[in-house]
C-alpha positions, 0 to 999 in steps of 0.5 A: 600148715604142715600136712604131716603134722595135721595127719599126726593129730588125726591119728591121735584122735582116731586112736581115741575114737577106737578106744572109746568105741571099744569101751562102748561095745563092752558096755553093749555086751553088758546091756545084752546080758541084761536083756537076755536075763530080762527078755527085753527087746534089743531094738528100742526105737524111742531110746535111739531117737532120743539119743540121736536128738541129744548128740545132734544138739551137741554139734555147732553146724548143719554139716556136722549135725548130719554127720554125727547123726549118721555116725551114731546110727552106725554105732547103735546099729553095730551095738544091736548086731552085737546084742543079736549075736550074743542072744543067738549064742545064748540060745535066746533067739527063739525057734523059727516056726519051720521044721527041717526035713530030709526030703519032700514027700513027693511019691504020694503027693498031689500037685497042681499047676496053672494053665492047661496040658502042654503049659510050661508049668506042666513041663517044670512040674514033670522035671521036678516031680517026674512024669508019673506025678499025680497032678491036676491043672487049674485056670489061674495062679490064684486057683493054684494058691487056693488049692494048696491053701485049702489042702486039695493039693500038696504042692503047686508049681508057679512061675516067679521069674523070667530071665527076659521079662522079669518077675511075675508080680502077681506071684510075689503079691500072693506069697504075702497074701497066702500062708504058703511057702517055697520049698523048691525051684525048677528052672527050664529053658523057654523056646517059644514056637509059632504053631497052627493047624496042620497045613497052615501057611504063615501067610494064612495067619491073621490072628495070634494068641499067646500069654502077654509075656510071650508076646513081649518076648517075641516082639522082634519076630512079631514086628515082621508080622505087624498086620496080625491081631495079637490077643492075650491069653492067661496061659500059652497052653490055653492059646494052643488049645483054642487054636486046635478047638476053633479049627480056623487056619487064620489063627495061630498060637505062640507056645511050647513044642510040648503044647503043639504035640499035646493039641496036634498043632504044626510048628511053623517056626521054632525059637520066635522069642528073641533071646536064645538063653530065655529061661523061667524060674518056677517055685514049688510051694506048699502050705507047710512050714518046712524046709529041706535040711540041705536047702541053700537059699532063703527068701524073705519079704519085709516092709520098712518105715518111709524114712531115709536110710531104712533100707540101708540099715536092713541090708546091713544085717546081711553084710554083718553076718557075711550072707550073700544077697543075690536078689532084691525086688520091690512091690508097692504096698496096697492102699499106702501110696509110695510105700514098698515091700521088699523081697530078698533072696540070699544064700543060707539055711534056716538052721545056720546061726548067721541066718538066725542072727540076721533074721532076728535083727530084721524081724525086730527092726523092720515094720513087718517081716515074713520068711517065704521059704528055704529051698 
């Protein structure tokens, strides 16, 4: 067979496919206009399932059946995206329940952070709000979330991700559980220090207190002191506070230099965490659905049907709307084995038409979707 001739035949067929695709999209435009007039939803799951079943029955072998299903899934996906775009252009996207503000009201705000004085969360809070901020601390992440949920604080500062240890799972889960929203972030460099009572020698230490993540981040250093008993604490500052209050020279803590100064401890060694570029990202959370008008990052989460290709189709909304996705995480959904909730950060602002378009598609096609914040 002549390869050149075969390619010519493919070119003829491809031109026909393109012509038919454009015809189909023209009809999709008319469908969108009808839906705009009638308020009918774009995504019709039952109709699409019927269509896929019908086109698969038209082919004559298993390989083609799978291929035609994938092809028509893409065609119908592009049709939906065109309709979402038209809805947005006609102002039929609806208003998002978030209010854009020029700035956060921080001067009179009360801010809560988990841990004790000297915690990294306190450092992040002071960098974001200033050292004169009206603040108080609570024992746990949940206590901080409850404080803003109930209104006893206006903002909370919470760690969400460490460059070495990864995400803080509990925070992700609570962003879904509580009606609280991210309005800012602060990144600080982490330098863990070994500290003890003044006059203590490293050879005196028998017991070490710190947060589990800090112990993990300092694992290489701690290998040299395998005989030390390691005890986990809810917060590094709690560890420093305990060593100071117990007055026992066999005890030490791994925490920040700020914690050592706060509790009058002596730093025996700086930078015991193995990564010199270790940083933690903290989020600023409130119970108001607001966002800064110059915000540049959107965080969302959604659940998907436990079905092949479902995540792929959700991510296509970012591609189609030319949105840069810079993070994706998954967390298991409680009481639903092997099903996951996905958390995504992407560049954009809730006032942008491309963002509105993508969110409209995600909201219609995901099992459940929540905007976590724009900051």
